[in-house]
C-alpha positions as CSV (number, residue, x, y, z in Angstrom):
1,M,0.0,0.0,0.0
2,S,1.5,3.4,-1.0
3,E,1.6,6.1,1.6
4,V,-0.6,9.1,0.9
5,P,1.3,12.5,1.0
6,A,0.9,14.5,4.2
7,A,-1.1,17.3,2.3
8,R,-3.9,14.6,1.5
9,R,-4.1,12.7,4.8
10,G,-7.1,13.2,7.0
11,Q,-6.9,14.3,10.5
12,I,-9.4,14.1,13.4
13,N,-10.3,17.4,14.8
14,R,-11.5,18.0,18.4
15,R,-15.0,17.4,17.4
16,G,-14.1,14.0,16.0
17,V,-14.6,15.0,12.3
18,C,-12.0,14.0,9.8
19,T,-10.5,17.1,8.2
20,Q,-7.9,17.8,5.4
21,V,-4.3,18.2,6.7
22,A,-2.6,21.4,5.3
23,V,1.2,22.2,5.1
24,R,1.8,25.8,5.4
25,R,5.3,27.6,5.5
26,V,5.4,31.0,7.4
27,R,8.0,33.4,8.7
28,L,7.6,34.6,12.1
29,T,9.5,37.7,13.1
30,F,9.9,38.6,16.9
31,E,11.0,42.0,18.4
32,G,11.7,43.1,21.9
33,D,10.5,40.8,24.7
34,L,8.8,38.5,22.3
35,I,12.4,37.0,21.6
36,T,12.2,35.2,24.9
37,D,8.6,34.1,24.7
38,P,8.0,30.4,24.0
39,V,5.7,31.2,21.1
40,I,6.6,28.0,19.0
41,Y,6.1,25.8,22.0
42,Q,2.7,27.5,22.5
43,L,1.7,27.0,18.9
44,G,2.2,23.3,19.2
45,K,0.7,22.9,22.6
46,D,-2.4,25.1,22.3
47,F,-3.3,24.3,18.7
48,N,-3.7,21.0,17.0
49,I,-0.6,21.6,14.7
50,V,2.8,20.3,14.2
51,T,5.7,22.9,14.0
52,N,8.9,22.1,12.1
53,I,11.7,24.7,12.3
54,R,13.2,25.0,8.8
55,R,15.5,28.1,9.4
56,A,16.0,30.7,12.1
57,E,18.2,33.5,13.2
58,V,18.2,35.3,16.6
59,H,19.9,38.6,17.6
60,A,19.6,40.5,20.9
61,D,16.8,42.9,19.5
62,V,15.2,40.9,16.8
63,G,14.7,37.2,15.7
64,W,12.9,35.3,13.0
65,V,12.1,31.7,12.2
66,V,10.7,29.9,9.2
67,L,8.3,27.2,10.2
68,E,6.4,24.5,8.5
69,L,2.9,24.1,10.1
70,D,1.0,20.8,9.6
71,G,-2.6,20.5,10.7
72,A,-6.1,21.4,9.8
73,E,-6.5,24.8,7.8
74,A,-8.7,26.3,10.5
75,E,-6.1,25.3,13.3
76,I,-3.3,26.8,11.4
77,D,-5.5,30.0,10.8
78,M,-6.2,30.2,14.6
79,A,-2.7,29.6,15.6
80,L,-1.4,32.4,13.3
81,A,-4.0,34.7,14.4
82,W,-3.1,34.0,18.0
83,A,0.7,34.8,17.2
84,A,-0.2,37.9,15.4
85,G,-2.3,39.0,18.3
86,K,0.7,38.7,20.6
87,G,2.7,41.1,18.2
88,V,4.5,38.6,16.1
89,R,4.8,39.6,12.4
90,V,3.5,36.7,10.3
91,D,4.5,36.3,6.7
92,L,3.7,33.5,4.2
93,V,6.8,31.8,2.7
94,T,6.9,30.1,-0.7
95,G,9.4,27.6,-2.1
96,D,11.8,25.3,-0.2
97,V,13.7,27.4,2.4
98,I,16.4,24.9,2.7
99,E,17.2,24.7,-1.0
100,G,17.3,28.5,-1.2
């Protein structure tokens, strides 16, 4: 039996309904006190998504991370809205960030 790609596999949501799994790449930019907040941890803990760090850079006053987020579209949307509400800049990323 061949494996179904992650973007097509179903996922059971909190209501027990099978939903489509999405994969989205985003760049989160943190400034000031947000650099030390466990934002990525909270995304994975509080929302039904999996975070995968693809690239990151952190300095004393600013930091950014490129993440792959796997989960239901609605969960990803809620997670990114939550991060933006905390003051994190959220930008969509296209292409393979490792390849260039």
